[in-house]
Each structure stands twice: as structure tokens, then as C-alpha cells.
PDB file of N, CA, C and O in Angstrom:
ATOM      1  N   UNK A   1      34.042 197.655 -48.475  1.00  0.00           N
ATOM      2  CA  UNK A   1      35.557 196.755 -48.769  1.00  0.00           C
ATOM      3  C   UNK A   1      35.816 196.992 -47.027  1.00  0.00           C
ATOM      4  O   UNK A   1      35.195 198.018 -46.747  1.00  0.00           O
ATOM      5  N   UNK A   2      36.260 196.627 -46.199  1.00  0.00           N
ATOM      6  CA  UNK A   2      36.714 196.944 -44.925  1.00  0.00           C
ATOM      7  C   UNK A   2      37.956 197.705 -44.812  1.00  0.00           C
ATOM      8  O   UNK A   2      38.630 197.880 -45.827  1.00  0.00           O
ATOM      9  N   UNK A   3      38.307 198.143 -43.761  1.00  0.00           N
ATOM     10  CA  UNK A   3      39.663 199.396 -43.843  1.00  0.00           C
ATOM     11  C   UNK A   3      40.739 198.665 -43.798  1.00  0.00           C
ATOM     12  O   UNK A   3      41.733 199.079 -44.395  1.00  0.00           O
ATOM     13  N   UNK A   4      40.783 197.642 -43.213  1.00  0.00           N
ATOM     14  CA  UNK A   4      42.061 196.441 -43.178  1.00  0.00           C
ATOM     15  C   UNK A   4      42.509 196.188 -44.540  1.00  0.00           C
ATOM     16  O   UNK A   4      43.682 196.317 -44.888  1.00  0.00           O
ATOM     17  N   UNK A   5      41.442 195.782 -45.399  1.00  0.00           N
ATOM     18  CA  UNK A   5      41.562 195.622 -47.006  1.00  0.00           C
ATOM     19  C   UNK A   5      42.183 196.539 -47.522  1.00  0.00           C
ATOM     20  O   UNK A   5      43.265 196.349 -48.078  1.00  0.00           O
ATOM     21  N   UNK A   6      41.683 197.560 -47.445  1.00  0.00           N
ATOM     22  CA  UNK A   6      41.862 199.085 -48.342  1.00  0.00           C
ATOM     23  C   UNK A   6      43.308 199.200 -47.896  1.00  0.00           C
ATOM     24  O   UNK A   6      44.164 199.262 -48.779  1.00  0.00           O
ATOM     25  N   UNK A   7      43.779 199.245 -46.257  1.00  0.00           N
ATOM     26  CA  UNK A   7      44.958 199.412 -46.705  1.00  0.00           C
ATOM     27  C   UNK A   7      46.247 198.319 -47.142  1.00  0.00           C
ATOM     28  O   UNK A   7      47.426 198.626 -47.315  1.00  0.00           O
ATOM     29  N   UNK A   8      45.674 197.072 -47.247  1.00  0.00           N
ATOM     30  CA  UNK A   8      46.943 196.617 -47.603  1.00  0.00           C
ATOM     31  C   UNK A   8      46.548 196.294 -49.228  1.00  0.00           C
ATOM     32  O   UNK A   8      47.113 195.350 -49.781  1.00  0.00           O
ATOM     33  N   UNK A   9      45.946 196.792 -49.675  1.00  0.00           N
ATOM     34  CA  UNK A   9      45.594 197.112 -51.022  1.00  0.00           C
ATOM     35  C   UNK A   9      46.433 198.188 -51.300  1.00  0.00           C
ATOM     36  O   UNK A   9      47.047 198.309 -52.360  1.00  0.00           O
ATOM     37  N   UNK A  10      46.473 198.965 -50.379  1.00  0.00           N
ATOM     38  CA  UNK A  10      46.875 201.015 -50.849  1.00  0.00           C
ATOM     39  C   UNK A  10      48.016 200.390 -50.985  1.00  0.00           C
ATOM     40  O   UNK A  10      48.788 201.030 -51.700  1.00  0.00           O
ATOM     41  N   UNK A  11      48.571 199.098 -50.472  1.00  0.00           N
ATOM     42  CA  UNK A  11      50.586 199.308 -49.977  1.00  0.00           C
ATOM     43  C   UNK A  11      50.541 198.553 -50.829  1.00  0.00           C
ATOM     44  O   UNK A  11      51.703 198.646 -51.223  1.00  0.00           O
ATOM     45  N   UNK A  12      49.891 197.530 -51.730  1.00  0.00           N
ATOM     46  CA  UNK A  12      50.247 196.562 -52.707  1.00  0.00           C
ATOM     47  C   UNK A  12      50.617 197.273 -54.207  1.00  0.00           C
ATOM     48  O   UNK A  12      50.029 198.225 -54.721  1.00  0.00           O
ATOM     49  N   UNK A  13      51.535 196.673 -54.638  1.00  0.00           N
ATOM     50  CA  UNK A  13      51.864 197.573 -56.304  1.00  0.00           C
ATOM     51  C   UNK A  13      50.266 197.083 -56.864  1.00  0.00           C
ATOM     52  O   UNK A  13      49.440 196.208 -56.606  1.00  0.00           O
ATOM     53  N   UNK A  14      50.474 198.608 -58.080  1.00  0.00           N
ATOM     54  CA  UNK A  14      49.659 198.459 -58.855  1.00  0.00           C
ATOM     55  C   UNK A  14      49.004 197.070 -60.025  1.00  0.00           C
ATOM     56  O   UNK A  14      47.919 197.202 -60.591  1.00  0.00           O
ATOM     57  N   UNK A  15      49.495 196.374 -60.128  1.00  0.00           N
ATOM     58  CA  UNK A  15      49.595 195.565 -60.388  1.00  0.00           C
ATOM     59  C   UNK A  15      48.386 194.217 -59.954  1.00  0.00           C
ATOM     60  O   UNK A  15      47.536 193.511 -60.495  1.00  0.00           O
ATOM     61  N   UNK A  16      49.008 194.463 -58.615  1.00  0.00           N
ATOM     62  CA  UNK A  16      48.137 193.148 -57.556  1.00  0.00           C
ATOM     63  C   UNK A  16      46.952 193.976 -57.447  1.00  0.00           C
ATOM     64  O   UNK A  16      45.922 193.348 -57.693  1.00  0.00           O
ATOM     65  N   UNK A  17      46.738 195.569 -57.061  1.00  0.00           N
ATOM     66  CA  UNK A  17      45.299 195.728 -57.297  1.00  0.00           C
ATOM     67  C   UNK A  17      44.302 195.806 -58.595  1.00  0.00           C
ATOM     68  O   UNK A  17      43.072 195.869 -58.602  1.00  0.00           O
ATOM     69  N   UNK A  18      45.170 195.783 -59.626  1.00  0.00           N
ATOM     70  CA  UNK A  18      44.316 195.336 -61.035  1.00  0.00           C
ATOM     71  C   UNK A  18      43.680 193.856 -60.941  1.00  0.00           C
ATOM     72  O   UNK A  18      42.564 193.422 -61.229  1.00  0.00           O
ATOM     73  N   UNK A  19      44.698 193.335 -60.485  1.00  0.00           N
ATOM     74  CA  UNK A  19      44.221 191.589 -60.632  1.00  0.00           C
ATOM     75  C   UNK A  19      43.094 191.686 -59.391  1.00  0.00           C
ATOM     76  O   UNK A  19      41.909 191.536 -59.691  1.00  0.00           O
ATOM     77  N   UNK A  20      43.454 191.927 -58.054  1.00  0.00           N
ATOM     78  CA  UNK A  20      42.243 192.225 -57.081  1.00  0.00           C
ATOM     79  C   UNK A  20      40.596 192.683 -57.654  1.00  0.00           C
ATOM     80  O   UNK A  20      39.431 192.502 -57.299  1.00  0.00           O
ATOM     81  N   UNK A  21      41.092 193.145 -58.383  1.00  0.00           N
ATOM     82  CA  UNK A  21      39.449 194.037 -58.954  1.00  0.00           C
ATOM     83  C   UNK A  21      39.226 192.696 -60.326  1.00  0.00           C
ATOM     84  O   UNK A  21      38.074 192.396 -60.638  1.00  0.00           O
ATOM     85  N   UNK A  22      40.130 192.174 -60.856  1.00  0.00           N
ATOM     86  CA  UNK A  22      39.578 191.105 -61.698  1.00  0.00           C
ATOM     87  C   UNK A  22      39.082 190.113 -60.611  1.00  0.00           C
ATOM     88  O   UNK A  22      38.034 189.535 -60.900  1.00  0.00           O
ATOM     89  N   UNK A  23      39.629 189.820 -59.445  1.00  0.00           N
ATOM     90  CA  UNK A  23      39.387 188.801 -58.897  1.00  0.00           C
ATOM     91  C   UNK A  23      37.798 188.736 -58.452  1.00  0.00           C
ATOM     92  O   UNK A  23      36.996 187.810 -58.578  1.00  0.00           O
ATOM     93  N   UNK A  24      37.667 189.792 -57.999  1.00  0.00           N
ATOM     94  CA  UNK A  24      36.578 190.483 -57.531  1.00  0.00           C
ATOM     95  C   UNK A  24      35.076 190.316 -58.405  1.00  0.00           C
ATOM     96  O   UNK A  24      33.970 189.919 -58.036  1.00  0.00           O
ATOM     97  N   UNK A  25      35.680 190.906 -59.979  1.00  0.00           N
ATOM     98  CA  UNK A  25      34.573 190.556 -61.050  1.00  0.00           C
ATOM     99  C   UNK A  25      34.057 189.239 -61.409  1.00  0.00           C
ATOM    100  O   UNK A  25      32.866 188.978 -61.582  1.00  0.00           O
ATOM    101  N   UNK A  26      35.120 188.359 -61.517  1.00  0.00           N
ATOM    102  CA  UNK A  26      34.845 187.068 -61.386  1.00  0.00           C
ATOM    103  C   UNK A  26      34.207 186.383 -60.196  1.00  0.00           C
ATOM    104  O   UNK A  26      33.639 185.304 -60.361  1.00  0.00           O
ATOM    105  N   UNK A  27      34.259 186.824 -59.279  1.00  0.00           N
ATOM    106  CA  UNK A  27      33.794 185.780 -58.131  1.00  0.00           C
ATOM    107  C   UNK A  27      32.112 186.687 -58.173  1.00  0.00           C
ATOM    108  O   UNK A  27      31.022 186.121 -58.087  1.00  0.00           O
ATOM    109  N   UNK A  28      32.291 187.899 -58.296  1.00  0.00           N
ATOM    110  CA  UNK A  28      30.504 188.317 -58.505  1.00  0.00           C
ATOM    111  C   UNK A  28      29.820 187.677 -59.463  1.00  0.00           C
ATOM    112  O   UNK A  28      28.601 187.508 -59.495  1.00  0.00           O
ATOM    113  N   UNK A  29      30.622 187.323 -60.247  1.00  0.00           N
ATOM    114  CA  UNK A  29      30.006 187.291 -61.663  1.00  0.00           C
ATOM    115  C   UNK A  29      29.286 185.574 -61.549  1.00  0.00           C
ATOM    116  O   UNK A  29      28.103 185.276 -61.713  1.00  0.00           O
ATOM    117  N   UNK A  30      30.420 184.662 -61.227  1.00  0.00           N
ATOM    118  CA  UNK A  30      30.423 183.340 -60.846  1.00  0.00           C
ATOM    119  C   UNK A  30      30.831 182.499 -59.927  1.00  0.00           C
ATOM    120  O   UNK A  30      30.962 181.278 -60.015  1.00  0.00           O
ATOM    121  N   UNK A  31      31.130 183.570 -58.573  1.00  0.00           N
ATOM    122  CA  UNK A  31      31.745 182.906 -57.412  1.00  0.00           C
ATOM    123  C   UNK A  31      32.664 181.705 -57.397  1.00  0.00           C
ATOM    124  O   UNK A  31      32.973 181.194 -58.474  1.00  0.00           O
ATOM    125  N   UNK A  32      33.021 181.323 -56.511  1.00  0.00           N
ATOM    126  CA  UNK A  32      34.220 180.305 -56.759  1.00  0.00           C
ATOM    127  C   UNK A  32      34.387 179.416 -57.615  1.00  0.00           C
ATOM    128  O   UNK A  32      35.489 179.000 -57.974  1.00  0.00           O
ATOM    129  N   UNK A  33      33.165 178.990 -58.080  1.00  0.00           N
ATOM    130  CA  UNK A  33      33.610 177.846 -59.007  1.00  0.00           C
ATOM    131  C   UNK A  33      34.605 178.753 -60.787  1.00  0.00           C
ATOM    132  O   UNK A  33      35.443 178.203 -61.502  1.00  0.00           O
ATOM    133  N   UNK A  34      34.064 180.106 -60.918  1.00  0.00           N
ATOM    134  CA  UNK A  34      34.766 181.042 -61.654  1.00  0.00           C
ATOM    135  C   UNK A  34      36.142 181.211 -61.482  1.00  0.00           C
ATOM    136  O   UNK A  34      36.863 181.194 -62.479  1.00  0.00           O
ATOM    137  N   UNK A  35      36.714 181.405 -60.141  1.00  0.00           N
ATOM    138  CA  UNK A  35      37.896 181.497 -59.725  1.00  0.00           C
ATOM    139  C   UNK A  35      38.892 180.166 -60.015  1.00  0.00           C
ATOM    140  O   UNK A  35      39.985 180.099 -60.577  1.00  0.00           O
ATOM    141  N   UNK A  36      38.059 179.158 -59.402  1.00  0.00           N
ATOM    142  CA  UNK A  36      38.444 177.555 -59.406  1.00  0.00           C
ATOM    143  C   UNK A  36      38.927 177.711 -61.343  1.00  0.00           C
ATOM    144  O   UNK A  36      40.042 177.476 -61.808  1.00  0.00           O
ATOM    145  N   UNK A  37      38.024 178.041 -61.907  1.00  0.00           N
ATOM    146  CA  UNK A  37      38.173 177.671 -63.513  1.00  0.00           C
ATOM    147  C   UNK A  37      39.529 178.807 -63.979  1.00  0.00           C
ATOM    148  O   UNK A  37      40.545 178.316 -64.470  1.00  0.00           O
ATOM    149  N   UNK A  38      39.470 179.650 -63.865  1.00  0.00           N
ATOM    150  CA  UNK A  38      40.481 180.730 -64.233  1.00  0.00           C
ATOM    151  C   UNK A  38      41.810 180.298 -63.378  1.00  0.00           C
ATOM    152  O   UNK A  38      42.100 180.590 -62.218  1.00  0.00           O
ATOM    153  N   UNK A  39      42.491 179.542 -64.289  1.00  0.00           N
ATOM    154  CA  UNK A  39      43.969 178.925 -63.822  1.00  0.00           C
ATOM    155  C   UNK A  39      45.118 179.358 -63.312  1.00  0.00           C
ATOM    156  O   UNK A  39      46.007 178.712 -62.758  1.00  0.00           O
ATOM    157  N   UNK A  40      44.982 181.333 -63.703  1.00  0.00           N
ATOM    158  CA  UNK A  40      45.715 181.752 -63.276  1.00  0.00           C
ATOM    159  C   UNK A  40      45.819 181.892 -61.638  1.00  0.00           C
ATOM    160  O   UNK A  40      46.772 181.717 -60.878  1.00  0.00           O
ATOM    161  N   UNK A  41      44.340 182.311 -61.384  1.00  0.00           N
ATOM    162  CA  UNK A  41      44.139 182.675 -59.895  1.00  0.00           C
ATOM    163  C   UNK A  41      44.751 181.206 -58.829  1.00  0.00           C
ATOM    164  O   UNK A  41      45.490 181.394 -57.862  1.00  0.00           O
ATOM    165  N   UNK A  42      44.330 179.996 -59.201  1.00  0.00           N
ATOM    166  CA  UNK A  42      44.733 179.043 -58.571  1.00  0.00           C
ATOM    167  C   UNK A  42      44.166 178.674 -57.257  1.00  0.00           C
ATOM    168  O   UNK A  42      44.731 178.206 -56.268  1.00  0.00           O
ATOM    169  N   UNK A  43      42.674 179.048 -57.501  1.00  0.00           N
ATOM    170  CA  UNK A  43      41.870 179.049 -56.047  1.00  0.00           C
ATOM    171  C   UNK A  43      41.996 177.923 -55.381  1.00  0.00           C
ATOM    172  O   UNK A  43      41.873 176.852 -55.975  1.00  0.00           O
ATOM    173  N   UNK A  44      42.271 177.983 -53.984  1.00  0.00           N
ATOM    174  CA  UNK A  44      42.388 176.560 -52.984  1.00  0.00           C
ATOM    175  C   UNK A  44      41.707 176.991 -51.999  1.00  0.00           C
ATOM    176  O   UNK A  44      41.397 178.127 -51.643  1.00  0.00           O
ATOM    177  N   UNK A  45      41.422 175.564 -51.429  1.00  0.00           N
ATOM    178  CA  UNK A  45      41.088 175.257 -49.813  1.00  0.00           C
ATOM    179  C   UNK A  45      42.007 175.297 -48.590  1.00  0.00           C
ATOM    180  O   UNK A  45      42.544 174.243 -48.248  1.00  0.00           O
ATOM    181  N   UNK A  46      42.201 176.253 -48.003  1.00  0.00           N
ATOM    182  CA  UNK A  46      43.028 175.973 -46.816  1.00  0.00           C
ATOM    183  C   UNK A  46      42.672 175.326 -45.325  1.00  0.00           C
ATOM    184  O   UNK A  46      41.610 175.365 -44.704  1.00  0.00           O
ATOM    185  N   UNK A  47      43.961 174.710 -44.974  1.00  0.00           N
ATOM    186  CA  UNK A  47      43.395 174.050 -43.850  1.00  0.00           C
ATOM    187  C   UNK A  47      44.230 174.520 -42.894  1.00  0.00           C
ATOM    188  O   UNK A  47      44.899 175.545 -43.028  1.00  0.00           O
ATOM    189  N   UNK A  48      44.227 173.658 -41.706  1.00  0.00           N
ATOM    190  CA  UNK A  48      45.023 174.102 -40.519  1.00  0.00           C
ATOM    191  C   UNK A  48      43.981 175.031 -39.726  1.00  0.00           C
ATOM    192  O   UNK A  48      42.834 174.598 -39.608  1.00  0.00           O
ATOM    193  N   UNK A  49      44.354 176.463 -39.095  1.00  0.00           N
ATOM    194  CA  UNK A  49      43.918 177.609 -38.728  1.00  0.00           C
ATOM    195  C   UNK A  49      42.749 178.362 -39.400  1.00  0.00           C
ATOM    196  O   UNK A  49      41.711 178.935 -39.070  1.00  0.00           O
ATOM    197  N   UNK A  50      43.496 178.046 -40.584  1.00  0.00           N
ATOM    198  CA  UNK A  50      42.662 178.563 -42.074  1.00  0.00           C
ATOM    199  C   UNK A  50      41.250 177.289 -42.515  1.00  0.00           C
ATOM    200  O   UNK A  50      40.669 177.513 -43.576  1.00  0.00           O
ATOM    201  N   UNK A  51      41.012 176.645 -42.086  1.00  0.00           N
ATOM    202  CA  UNK A  51      40.195 175.884 -42.280  1.00  0.00           C
ATOM    203  C   UNK A  51      38.607 176.591 -42.551  1.00  0.00           C
ATOM    204  O   UNK A  51      38.231 177.463 -41.767  1.00  0.00           O
ATOM    205  N   UNK A  52      38.031 176.314 -43.290  1.00  0.00           N
ATOM    206  CA  UNK A  52      36.963 176.985 -44.492  1.00  0.00           C
ATOM    207  C   UNK A  52      36.765 177.996 -44.862  1.00  0.00           C
ATOM    208  O   UNK A  52      35.657 178.489 -45.074  1.00  0.00           O
ATOM    209  N   UNK A  53      38.348 178.738 -45.078  1.00  0.00           N
ATOM    210  CA  UNK A  53      38.848 179.710 -46.058  1.00  0.00           C
ATOM    211  C   UNK A  53      39.126 179.290 -47.529  1.00  0.00           C
ATOM    212  O   UNK A  53      39.583 178.166 -47.738  1.00  0.00           O
ATOM    213  N   UNK A  54      38.930 179.944 -48.322  1.00  0.00           N
ATOM    214  CA  UNK A  54      39.972 179.748 -49.844  1.00  0.00           C
ATOM    215  C   UNK A  54      40.893 180.861 -50.115  1.00  0.00           C
ATOM    216  O   UNK A  54      40.868 181.990 -49.624  1.00  0.00           O
ATOM    217  N   UNK A  55      41.842 180.284 -51.113  1.00  0.00           N
ATOM    218  CA  UNK A  55      43.160 181.493 -50.940  1.00  0.00           C
ATOM    219  C   UNK A  55      42.988 181.370 -52.777  1.00  0.00           C
ATOM    220  O   UNK A  55      42.747 180.317 -53.367  1.00  0.00           O
ATOM    221  N   UNK A  56      43.180 182.696 -53.420  1.00  0.00           N
ATOM    222  CA  UNK A  56      43.360 182.774 -54.748  1.00  0.00           C
ATOM    223  C   UNK A  56      44.749 183.675 -55.167  1.00  0.00           C
ATOM    224  O   UNK A  56      44.788 184.771 -54.609  1.00  0.00           O
ATOM    225  N   UNK A  57      45.636 183.436 -55.868  1.00  0.00           N
ATOM    226  CA  UNK A  57      46.896 183.886 -56.294  1.00  0.00           C
ATOM    227  C   UNK A  57      46.402 185.148 -56.768  1.00  0.00           C
ATOM    228  O   UNK A  57      45.272 185.147 -57.257  1.00  0.00           O
ATOM    229  N   UNK A  58      47.150 186.400 -56.702  1.00  0.00           N
ATOM    230  CA  UNK A  58      47.108 187.125 -57.195  1.00  0.00           C
ATOM    231  C   UNK A  58      48.424 187.476 -58.326  1.00  0.00           C
ATOM    232  O   UNK A  58      48.202 188.194 -59.301  1.00  0.00           O
ATOM    233  N   UNK A  59      49.491 187.017 -58.127  1.00  0.00           N
ATOM    234  CA  UNK A  59      51.041 186.800 -58.637  1.00  0.00           C
ATOM    235  C   UNK A  59      51.612 185.796 -57.902  1.00  0.00           C
ATOM    236  O   UNK A  59      51.035 184.957 -57.212  1.00  0.00           O
ATOM    237  N   UNK A  60      52.674 185.924 -58.078  1.00  0.00           N
ATOM    238  CA  UNK A  60      53.369 184.537 -57.321  1.00  0.00           C
ATOM    239  C   UNK A  60      53.456 184.868 -56.180  1.00  0.00           C
ATOM    240  O   UNK A  60      53.722 183.793 -55.641  1.00  0.00           O
ATOM    241  N   UNK A  61      53.403 185.993 -54.998  1.00  0.00           N
ATOM    242  CA  UNK A  61      53.856 186.636 -54.283  1.00  0.00           C
ATOM    243  C   UNK A  61      52.857 186.404 -53.399  1.00  0.00           C
ATOM    244  O   UNK A  61      52.879 185.719 -52.376  1.00  0.00           O
ATOM    245  N   UNK A  62      51.469 187.402 -54.165  1.00  0.00           N
ATOM    246  CA  UNK A  62      50.426 187.930 -53.374  1.00  0.00           C
ATOM    247  C   UNK A  62      49.060 186.897 -53.109  1.00  0.00           C
ATOM    248  O   UNK A  62      48.783 186.142 -54.041  1.00  0.00           O
ATOM    249  N   UNK A  63      48.425 186.857 -52.192  1.00  0.00           N
ATOM    250  CA  UNK A  63      47.459 185.417 -51.902  1.00  0.00           C
ATOM    251  C   UNK A  63      46.029 186.723 -51.766  1.00  0.00           C
ATOM    252  O   UNK A  63      46.238 187.864 -51.353  1.00  0.00           O
ATOM    253  N   UNK A  64      44.893 186.307 -52.129  1.00  0.00           N
ATOM    254  CA  UNK A  64      43.771 187.024 -51.225  1.00  0.00           C
ATOM    255  C   UNK A  64      43.022 185.640 -50.534  1.00  0.00           C
ATOM    256  O   UNK A  64      42.867 184.504 -50.980  1.00  0.00           O
ATOM    257  N   UNK A  65      42.738 186.103 -49.591  1.00  0.00           N
ATOM    258  CA  UNK A  65      42.072 184.811 -48.663  1.00  0.00           C
ATOM    259  C   UNK A  65      41.032 185.374 -48.344  1.00  0.00           C
ATOM    260  O   UNK A  65      41.066 186.538 -47.944  1.00  0.00           O
ATOM    261  N   UNK A  66      39.774 184.623 -48.456  1.00  0.00           N
ATOM    262  CA  UNK A  66      38.322 184.794 -48.409  1.00  0.00           C
ATOM    263  C   UNK A  66      37.231 183.607 -48.102  1.00  0.00           C
ATOM    264  O   UNK A  66      37.403 182.475 -48.554  1.00  0.00           O
ATOM    265  N   UNK A  67      36.253 183.905 -47.411  1.00  0.00           N
ATOM    266  CA  UNK A  67      35.570 182.886 -47.303  1.00  0.00           C
ATOM    267  C   UNK A  67      33.874 183.202 -47.665  1.00  0.00           C
ATOM    268  O   UNK A  67      33.023 184.089 -47.621  1.00  0.00           O
ATOM    269  N   UNK A  68      33.997 182.396 -47.881  1.00  0.00           N
ATOM    270  CA  UNK A  68      31.992 181.829 -49.025  1.00  0.00           C
ATOM    271  C   UNK A  68      30.824 181.677 -48.067  1.00  0.00           C
ATOM    272  O   UNK A  68      30.570 180.560 -47.614  1.00  0.00           O
ATOM    273  N   UNK A  69      30.117 182.709 -47.743  1.00  0.00           N
ATOM    274  CA  UNK A  69      28.907 181.787 -47.128  1.00  0.00           C
ATOM    275  C   UNK A  69      27.868 181.744 -48.119  1.00  0.00           C
ATOM    276  O   UNK A  69      27.253 182.667 -48.651  1.00  0.00           O
ATOM    277  N   UNK A  70      27.786 180.486 -48.269  1.00  0.00           N
ATOM    278  CA  UNK A  70      26.577 179.859 -49.746  1.00  0.00           C
ATOM    279  C   UNK A  70      25.025 180.574 -49.146  1.00  0.00           C
ATOM    280  O   UNK A  70      24.305 181.370 -49.748  1.00  0.00           O
ATOM    281  N   UNK A  71      24.819 179.965 -47.734  1.00  0.00           N
ATOM    282  CA  UNK A  71      23.610 180.519 -47.164  1.00  0.00           C
ATOM    283  C   UNK A  71      22.743 181.875 -47.482  1.00  0.00           C
ATOM    284  O   UNK A  71      21.549 181.985 -47.760  1.00  0.00           O
ATOM    285  N   UNK A  72      23.831 182.927 -47.332  1.00  0.00           N
ATOM    286  CA  UNK A  72      23.464 184.264 -47.290  1.00  0.00           C
ATOM    287  C   UNK A  72      24.286 184.828 -48.830  1.00  0.00           C
ATOM    288  O   UNK A  72      24.494 186.031 -48.989  1.00  0.00           O
ATOM    289  N   UNK A  73      24.686 183.827 -49.859  1.00  0.00           N
ATOM    290  CA  UNK A  73      25.278 184.098 -50.758  1.00  0.00           C
ATOM    291  C   UNK A  73      26.381 185.501 -50.524  1.00  0.00           C
ATOM    292  O   UNK A  73      26.271 186.567 -51.130  1.00  0.00           O
ATOM    293  N   UNK A  74      27.205 185.245 -49.719  1.00  0.00           N
ATOM    294  CA  UNK A  74      28.080 186.306 -49.374  1.00  0.00           C
ATOM    295  C   UNK A  74      29.615 185.774 -49.245  1.00  0.00           C
ATOM    296  O   UNK A  74      29.958 184.758 -48.641  1.00  0.00           O
ATOM    297  N   UNK A  75      30.550 186.770 -50.015  1.00  0.00           N
ATOM    298  CA  UNK A  75      32.124 186.273 -50.428  1.00  0.00           C
ATOM    299  C   UNK A  75      32.771 187.463 -49.727  1.00  0.00           C
ATOM    300  O   UNK A  75      32.902 188.613 -50.147  1.00  0.00           O
ATOM    301  N   UNK A  76      33.147 186.928 -48.557  1.00  0.00           N
ATOM    302  CA  UNK A  76      34.166 188.051 -47.914  1.00  0.00           C
ATOM    303  C   UNK A  76      35.575 187.648 -47.545  1.00  0.00           C
ATOM    304  O   UNK A  76      36.029 186.675 -46.943  1.00  0.00           O
ATOM    305  N   UNK A  77      36.184 188.848 -48.170  1.00  0.00           N
ATOM    306  CA  UNK A  77      37.387 188.930 -48.200  1.00  0.00           C
ATOM    307  C   UNK A  77      38.517 189.063 -46.820  1.00  0.00           C
ATOM    308  O   UNK A  77      38.518 190.110 -46.173  1.00  0.00           O
ATOM    309  N   UNK A  78      39.252 188.169 -46.530  1.00  0.00           N
ATOM    310  CA  UNK A  78      40.003 188.469 -44.776  1.00  0.00           C
ATOM    311  C   UNK A  78      40.927 189.022 -44.943  1.00  0.00           C
ATOM    312  O   UNK A  78      41.211 189.876 -44.104  1.00  0.00           O
ATOM    313  N   UNK A  79      41.927 188.791 -46.203  1.00  0.00           N
ATOM    314  CA  UNK A  79      43.072 189.122 -46.060  1.00  0.00           C
ATOM    315  C   UNK A  79      43.845 189.356 -47.957  1.00  0.00           C
ATOM    316  O   UNK A  79      43.625 188.704 -48.978  1.00  0.00           O
ATOM    317  N   UNK A  80      44.654 190.427 -47.736  1.00  0.00           N
ATOM    318  CA  UNK A  80      45.346 190.454 -49.294  1.00  0.00           C
ATOM    319  C   UNK A  80      46.687 190.570 -48.707  1.00  0.00           C
ATOM    320  O   UNK A  80      47.107 191.601 -48.182  1.00  0.00           O
ATOM    321  N   UNK A  81      47.459 189.277 -48.835  1.00  0.00           N
ATOM    322  CA  UNK A  81      48.501 189.291 -47.885  1.00  0.00           C
ATOM    323  C   UNK A  81      49.733 188.733 -49.030  1.00  0.00           C
ATOM    324  O   UNK A  81      49.230 188.123 -49.973  1.00  0.00           O
ATOM    325  N   UNK A  82      50.946 188.828 -49.070  1.00  0.00           N
ATOM    326  CA  UNK A  82      52.086 188.787 -49.446  1.00  0.00           C
ATOM    327  C   UNK A  82      52.538 187.039 -49.133  1.00  0.00           C
ATOM    328  O   UNK A  82      53.652 186.724 -48.715  1.00  0.00           O
ATOM    329  N   UNK A  83      51.458 186.064 -49.426  1.00  0.00           N
ATOM    330  CA  UNK A  83      51.906 184.544 -48.744  1.00  0.00           C
ATOM    331  C   UNK A  83      52.200 183.969 -47.917  1.00  0.00           C
ATOM    332  O   UNK A  83      52.820 182.912 -47.803  1.00  0.00           O
ATOM    333  N   UNK A  84      51.373 185.250 -46.640  1.00  0.00           N
ATOM    334  CA  UNK A  84      51.949 184.807 -45.341  1.00  0.00           C
ATOM    335  C   UNK A  84      50.517 184.096 -44.444  1.00  0.00           C
ATOM    336  O   UNK A  84      49.564 184.865 -44.313  1.00  0.00           O
ATOM    337  N   UNK A  85      50.409 183.026 -43.994  1.00  0.00           N
ATOM    338  CA  UNK A  85      49.064 182.407 -43.997  1.00  0.00           C
ATOM    339  C   UNK A  85      49.049 182.474 -42.504  1.00  0.00           C
ATOM    340  O   UNK A  85      48.114 181.846 -42.008  1.00  0.00           O
ATOM    341  N   UNK A  86      49.918 183.129 -41.585  1.00  0.00           N
ATOM    342  CA  UNK A  86      49.630 183.288 -40.397  1.00  0.00           C
ATOM    343  C   UNK A  86      48.566 184.407 -39.722  1.00  0.00           C
ATOM    344  O   UNK A  86      48.793 185.601 -39.916  1.00  0.00           O
ATOM    345  N   UNK A  87      47.317 183.962 -38.870  1.00  0.00           N
ATOM    346  CA  UNK A  87      46.491 184.691 -38.417  1.00  0.00           C
ATOM    347  C   UNK A  87      46.920 185.934 -37.546  1.00  0.00           C
ATOM    348  O   UNK A  87      47.838 186.160 -36.758  1.00  0.00           O
ATOM    349  N   UNK A  88      46.229 186.386 -37.864  1.00  0.00           N
ATOM    350  CA  UNK A  88      46.624 187.892 -36.868  1.00  0.00           C
ATOM    351  C   UNK A  88      45.425 188.335 -35.668  1.00  0.00           C
ATOM    352  O   UNK A  88      45.601 189.323 -34.956  1.00  0.00           O
TER     353      UNK A  88
END
């Protein structure tokens, strides 16, 4: 986990950190199809400037934005954000 993600999680409520860990566990075991199958995360593909990325709900406000590299089997978390999709 990179520093920016650590800072974002540190400032997030405890409930969000627990949901993020659960999201990580599901992604590690079954990848994005597992997140799509878990109704609570409402995993979806993003479009526009976030094309190629995916988003999963951690709660009503917070989202985890990530990218999947199938050829390398890499799951890269870009941001944990309170539903703000503007690129920084």
C-alpha cells in the first residue's frame, strides 16, 4: 500500500477501514468478479477521465477506486475517496 492510500485510510472512519480490509480480502481471493458478486460493494466500471478504472462502495459516501492488470494479475488501488471522482 502506498503512502497516499495509507493517509486516506488513516483519516477515514474505522468502519471504512474495516470495509476496505474486507474488500482487499475478497479481491485477493476472487478478484473483481468476487467484488461484483458481493452486492454491498456495488462494483462498477468508471468512464470519462477514469476510463479503465473500477469503483466499489465502502459505504454510501466512500469509494475505493482501483485498476486491474490482468496480464500481471495485479490489483492496484488508486484512491479511497468520499465519492469525489476528480483526478488529482
